[in-house]
C-alpha positions in Angstrom: 0.1 0.1 0.0 2.8 2.4 1.0 4.6 1.6 -2.3 1.5 2.6 -4.2 0.9 5.9 -2.3 4.7 6.6 -3.0 4.3 6.3 -6.8 1.1 7.9 -7.3 0.2 10.0 -4.1 -0.1 13.1 -6.3 -2.4 11.6 -9.0 -4.4 10.5 -5.9 -4.3 13.7 -3.7 -5.3 15.7 -7.1 -8.2 13.0 -7.8 -9.4 13.6 -4.2 -9.5 17.3 -4.1 -11.2 17.3 -7.8 -14.0 15.2 -6.6 -14.4 17.8 -3.5 -15.1 20.3 -6.2 -17.4 18.3 -8.4 -19.3 16.9 -5.1 -19.8 20.6 -3.9 -20.8 21.9 -7.6 -23.7 19.0 -7.8 -25.4 19.8 -4.2 -24.7 23.6 -4.5 -26.5 24.0 -7.8 -29.5 21.8 -6.3 -29.6 24.4 -3.2 -28.8 27.6 -5.1 -31.5 26.8 -7.7 -34.0 26.7 -5.0 -32.6 29.8 -3.5 -33.1 31.5 -7.2 -36.8 30.2 -7.8 -36.0 28.0 -10.5 -38.6 25.2 -11.4 -37.8 21.4 -10.4 -37.7 20.5 -13.9 -35.8 23.5 -15.0 -33.4 22.1 -12.4 -33.7 18.3 -13.8 -32.4 19.7 -17.0 -29.5 21.6 -15.8 -28.6 18.5 -13.6 -29.0 16.1 -16.8 -26.6 18.2 -18.8 -23.8 17.0 -16.6 -24.6 13.5 -17.8 -24.8 14.5 -21.5 -21.4 16.1 -21.3 -19.7 13.3 -19.4 -21.0 10.5 -22.2 -19.8 12.6 -24.8 -16.4 13.4 -23.3 -15.8 9.7 -22.5 -16.0 8.9 -26.0 -13.6 12.0 -27.4 -11.2 12.1 -24.6 -9.3 9.3 -25.9 -8.6 11.1 -29.1 -7.7 14.5 -27.7 -4.9 12.6 -25.5 -3.7 10.9 -28.8 -3.4 14.2 -30.2 -2.0 16.6 -28.1 -0.9 14.4 -24.8 -1.9 13.7 -21.1 -0.7 16.9 -19.8 -2.1 19.4 -22.0 -5.7 17.8 -22.1 -5.4 17.5 -18.2 -4.3 21.2 -17.7 -6.6 22.4 -20.3 -9.9 20.9 -19.1 -9.0 21.4 -15.7 -8.8 25.4 -16.4 -12.1 25.0 -17.6 -13.8 23.3 -14.7 -12.5 26.2 -12.5 -13.6 29.0 -14.7 -17.2 27.2 -15.0 -17.5 27.1 -11.1 -17.1 30.8 -11.0 -19.4 31.4 -13.7 -22.4 29.7 -12.3 -22.8 32.9 -9.6 -22.4 35.3 -12.1 -25.1 33.9 -14.6 -27.9 32.7 -12.5 -30.2 31.4 -15.7 -31.4 28.0 -16.3 -30.0 27.7 -19.6 -26.6 29.4 -19.0 -26.5 26.7 -16.2 -27.6 23.9 -18.3 -24.8 24.6 -20.9 -22.3 25.0 -18.0 -22.8 21.5 -16.7 -22.8 20.2 -20.1 -19.2 21.5 -20.3 -18.1 20.6 -17.1 -19.3 17.5 -17.7 -17.5 16.7 -20.5 -14.4 18.3 -18.8 -14.4 15.9 -15.9 -14.8 13.2 -18.2 -11.9 14.0 -19.7 -9.8 14.7 -16.8 -11.3 11.4 -15.4 -10.0 9.5 -18.5 -6.8 11.1 -18.8 -6.0 10.4 -14.9 -7.3 6.9 -14.6 -5.0 5.8 -17.7 -2.0 7.8 -15.6 -2.7 5.7 -12.7 -3.1 2.5 -14.4 0.0 2.9 -16.3 1.7 3.5 -13.0 0.6 0.7 -11.3 2.1 -2.7 -11.8 0.4 -6.3 -11.8 1.5 -6.8 -8.0 -0.3 -3.5 -7.0 -2.8 -2.8 -9.3 -5.4 -3.8 -7.2 -4.5 -1.6 -4.3 -4.1 1.3 -6.7 -7.5 0.6 -7.9 -8.8 0.3 -3.9 -7.1 3.7 -3.0 -8.4 5.3 -6.2 -12.0 4.4 -5.1 -11.7 5.2 -1.6 -10.1 8.8 -2.4 -13.3 9.3 -4.7 -15.1 8.7 -1.8 -13.6 10.7 0.5 -13.7 13.7 -1.8 -17.4 13.3 -2.3 -18.3 13.0 1.3 -15.8 15.9 2.4 -17.2 18.2 -0.2 -20.8 17.9 1.7 -19.1 19.1 5.2 -17.9 22.3 3.2 -21.5 23.3 2.4 -21.9 24.4 5.7 -19.1 26.8 5.8 -20.5 29.9 4.1 -24.3 31.0 2.6 -25.3 29.0 -0.6 -26.9 32.4 -1.8 -23.4 34.0 -2.1 -20.2 33.6 -4.3 -18.0 31.9 -1.4 -19.2 28.4 -2.0 -18.6 28.8 -5.7 -15.1 30.1 -5.1 -13.9 27.2 -3.1 -14.4 24.5 -5.6 -13.0 26.3 -8.0 -9.6 27.0 -5.9 -9.7 23.3 -4.8 -9.7 22.0 -8.7 -7.1 24.7 -9.6 -4.9 23.4 -6.6 -5.9 19.6 -7.5 -3.8 20.0 -10.7 -0.7 21.4 -9.3 0.5 18.2 -7.9 0.0 15.8 -10.9 1.3 18.3 -13.3 4.2 19.2 -11.1 5.3 15.4 -10.4 8.1 13.5 -12.0 5.8 10.8 -13.2 6.2 9.9 -16.8 3.0 10.4 -19.0 2.2 7.0 -20.4 0.9 6.0 -24.0 -2.5 5.8 -24.4 -4.5 3.0 -26.0 -8.1 2.9 -26.0 -10.3 0.0 -26.1 -12.6 -0.9 -29.0 -15.9 -1.6 -27.6 -18.3 -4.5 -28.7 -21.3 -3.5 -30.5 -24.1 -2.9 -28.2 -25.9 -5.7 -29.8 -23.3 -8.3 -29.1 -23.1 -7.1 -25.3 -26.8 -7.6 -25.1 -26.8 -11.0 -26.6 -24.0 -11.9 -24.2 -25.9 -10.5 -20.9 -29.4 -9.1 -21.2 -29.2 -8.5 -17.5 -26.1 -6.8 -17.6 -27.5 -4.4 -20.2 -30.8 -3.6 -18.8 -29.6 -3.5 -15.4 -26.9 -0.9 -16.6 -29.5 1.4 -18.2 -31.8 1.3 -15.3 -28.8 1.7 -12.7 -27.6 4.9 -14.8 -31.4 6.3 -13.9 -30.7 5.6 -10.4 -27.0 6.9 -9.9 -27.8 10.0 -11.8 -31.2 10.7 -9.5 -28.7 10.6 -6.6 -25.8 12.4 -7.9 -27.8 15.1 -9.7 -31.1 15.5 -7.8 -30.7 14.5 -4.2 -30.0 18.2 -3.3 -32.7 19.4 -5.6 -35.2 17.1 -3.6 -33.6 18.5 0.0 -34.6 21.9 -1.2 -37.9 21.1 -2.3 -38.4 19.1 1.0 -37.4 22.0 3.2 -34.4 20.6 4.3 -31.4 23.0 5.6 -28.2 23.1 4.0 -26.7 20.8 6.9 -29.5 18.4 6.4 -29.2 18.3 2.7 -25.3 17.8 3.1 -26.0 14.9 5.5 -28.7 13.5 3.1 -26.4 13.6 0.1 -23.9 12.2 2.0 -25.6 9.0 3.2 -25.6 7.7 -0.3 -22.0 7.8 -0.5 -21.2 6.6 3.0 -23.5 3.5 2.2 -21.8 3.2 -1.1 -18.5 3.2 0.4 -19.5 0.7 3.5 -21.5 -1.8 1.4 -19.2 -2.4 -1.7 -16.6 -4.8 -0.5 -18.7 -6.9 1.8 -21.4 -7.2 -1.7 -18.0 -8.1 -3.7 -17.4 -10.7 -1.2 -20.7 -12.3 -1.5 -21.0 -12.1 -5.2 -18.3 -14.4 -5.5 -19.5 -16.8 -3.3 -23.5 -17.1 -5.0 -25.2 -16.6 -8.2 -24.6 -13.1 -9.1 -28.4 -12.7 -10.6 -29.9 -13.5 -7.0 -27.5 -11.0 -5.5 -28.6 -8.2 -8.0 -32.4 -9.3 -7.6 -31.8 -8.8 -3.6 -29.7 -5.7 -3.9 -32.4 -3.9 -6.5 -35.2 -5.0 -4.2 -33.6 -3.4 -1.1 -32.8 0.0 -3.2 -36.9 -0.4 -4.1 -37.6 -0.9 -0.3 -35.3 2.0 0.8 -36.6 4.4 -1.7 -40.5 3.5 -0.8 -39.1 4.0 3.0 -37.9 7.7 1.9 -41.0 8.4 0.0 -43.4 7.3 3.1 -41.3 8.5 6.1 -39.5 11.6 4.4 -40.8 13.9 7.1 -38.6 12.1 9.8 -35.0 13.1 8.8 -33.3 10.0 10.3 -35.5 7.9 8.3 -34.6 10.0 5.4 -30.8 9.4 6.1 -31.6 5.4 6.3 -33.4 5.5 3.1 -30.3 7.2 1.4 -27.9 4.6 2.9 -29.8 1.7 1.9 -30.4 3.2 -1.7 -26.6 4.5 -2.2 -25.2 1.2 -0.4 -27.0 -1.1 -2.4 -27.3 0.7 -6.2 -23.6 1.8 -6.3 -22.1 -1.7 -6.1 -24.4 -2.8 -8.6 -22.4 -1.2 -11.2 -19.6 -3.4 -10.4 -21.8 -6.5 -10.2 -23.6 -6.0 -13.3 -19.9 -5.7 -14.9 -18.8 -8.8 -13.0 -21.7 -11.2 -14.3 -21.5 -10.2 -17.6 -18.0 -11.1 -17.3 -18.9 -14.4 -16.3 -20.0 -15.2 -20.0 -16.9 -13.5 -21.3 -13.9 -14.8 -22.5 -10.7 -12.6 -20.8 -9.6 -10.5 -24.2 -13.5 -9.5 -24.4 -13.9 -8.1 -21.1 -12.3 -4.5 -21.2 -14.4 -4.0 -24.9 -17.6 -5.2 -23.2 -17.3 -3.1 -20.2 -16.8 0.0 -22.1 -20.2 -0.7 -24.0 -21.9 -1.3 -20.5 -20.4 2.2 -19.4 -22.0 3.8 -22.7 -25.4 2.0 -21.7 -25.0 3.2 -18.1 -24.4 6.8 -19.5 -27.5 6.9 -21.9 -29.6 5.8 -18.9 -27.8 8.6 -16.6 -29.1 11.2 -19.1 -32.6 10.4 -18.6 -32.5 10.2 -14.7 -32.7 13.7 -13.8 -35.2 14.9 -16.2 -37.6 11.9 -15.5 -37.0 12.6 -11.7 -37.7 16.4 -12.1 -40.8 15.7 -14.1 -42.2 12.9 -11.2 -41.3 16.0 -8.8 -42.9 18.4 -10.5 -46.2 16.2 -10.8 -46.4 14.8 -7.0 -43.8 16.9 -5.0 -40.6 15.6 -3.6 -41.9 12.1 -3.0 -41.9 11.8 -6.7 -37.7 11.7 -6.4 -38.2 8.3 -4.3 -40.8 7.0 -6.3 -38.7 7.2 -9.7 -35.7 5.3 -7.6 -38.3 2.8 -6.0 -39.9 1.9 -9.8 -36.2 1.3 -11.2 -34.9 -0.6 -8.6 -38.0 -3.1 -8.6 -38.0 -3.2 -12.3 -34.3 -4.4 -12.3 -35.3 -6.9 -9.6 -38.3 -8.2 -11.6 -36.1 -8.6 -14.9 -33.3 -10.3 -12.8 -36.0 -12.8 -11.3 -37.2 -13.2 -15.0 -33.7 -13.7 -16.4 -33.1 -16.6 -13.7 -35.8 -18.4 -15.6 -34.2 -18.1 -19.1 -30.9 -19.4 -18.5 -28.9 -21.5 -15.9 -26.5 -19.9 -13.7 -23.1 -19.9 -15.2 -20.2 -22.1 -14.0 -18.5 -22.1 -10.5 -17.1 -18.7 -10.3 -13.5 -18.5 -9.3 -13.3 -15.6 -6.8 -10.4 -14.0 -8.4 -12.2 -13.7 -11.6 -15.0 -11.8 -10.1 -16.1 -8.9 -8.9 -13.6 -5.8 -9.0 -15.2 -2.6 -7.3 -15.4 0.5 -9.5 -17.5 3.8 -8.6 -20.4 4.7 -11.1 -19.0 8.5 -11.5 -15.8 6.8 -12.9 -14.8 6.9 -16.5 -14.8 3.9 -18.9 -10.6 3.8 -18.2 -11.5 3.4 -14.6 -13.8 0.2 -15.4 -10.9 -1.1 -18.0 -8.1 -0.5 -15.2 -10.4 -2.8 -13.1 -10.8 -5.2 -15.7 -7.2 -5.5 -16.7 -6.5 -6.1 -12.8 -9.3 -9.0 -12.8 -7.7 -10.6 -16.0 -3.8 -10.3 -14.4 -5.1 -12.1 -11.3 -7.1 -14.8 -12.9 -4.6 -15.6 -15.5 -2.0 -15.7 -12.6 -4.4 -18.4 -10.4 -4.8 -20.5 -14.0 -1.0 -20.7 -14.1 -0.5 -21.4 -10.8 -3.4 -24.3 -11.0 -1.6 -25.6 -14.2 1.8 -25.8 -12.1 0.0 -27.7 -9.2 -1.6 -30.0 -11.4 1.8 -30.9 -13.5 3.6 -31.1 -10.0 0.9 -33.4 -8.8 1.2 -35.5 -12.1 5.0 -35.7 -11.5 4.5 -36.9 -8.1 
């Protein structure tokens, strides 16, 4: 672990600060939109803009890196992010914010692709798993820490927009001034969506539905809090509960996924998401129940991202895993674009409970579809734990998923080699 930190501390520290800035801007816009009197549907369009930009950024960033290199892409997109943060309070118009969110989503996606490919290059086969775990941990620390900063100033002023702008600007200094060599970039050519669907219908449908669940949490959680009359501190705690749940449940759920039929675990997890959302809808007036609901929804939905990828991998050869994962991430992005818009429409029709109703419907739909798929195909062969679940957050770019896939493949191939050596030794004996 210390070896990983010594080689990649600058990148990990920079990414943590970047996540603080990203986490702040998502929550802050939801609160500030309520102060400015923006309608729920207008805010849903604003929040959806991030996922539109993120999806396009993840597709275009590899070409940008190949043309001008990691350093220039990282610096250019970072400066744009910092600038947009300062434009939000200067131009309080829903259309301007929507365009800014598209731009900032594009930039964040490009930065993530750049940083994650950099981290992957700096890791070796021996420490790649630890590097990936550290990366996920600093992501979660950054997002949760961002919510704590929401109470240091008035969201109706400028200070809370200046803080993430400064943090994002600082986040690039340790990376750009480090002596780590820039890697050669190789993008994975994805499988066609039809090929992935034929391989794993549940993986594709589940990823699409999960995109809506995640984008509702990340994009509309603060909007819900504002409409529900929560204070700034309560909104921060509410949004944090989603990510604290994800951080605590990720590894136990991953351990379970390598011990049982993944489809059953997908069914159970998505059903708990639905139950948690129903609890939030019914008991939303009780704040501690609201936190419990957010913990359940975030804790069970975020690990589903890695679980669906792992389930799809059960039907793939090692060489096809990165390509399939890239396609699954794209499907997830399509679902994420629709999430805030649909959530905003439902909240406009039925008020704040519409936020949880949307998540409950998607969770229930995933559980029902998982149950249906269990009747259509037998469970895959016995799963080798080293060839299974590798935790990745839905907020990561396709490069992080490829990073995780490479780690899983490395471990699986090493295990296969050891098994062959043991078999040869036993035959000689």
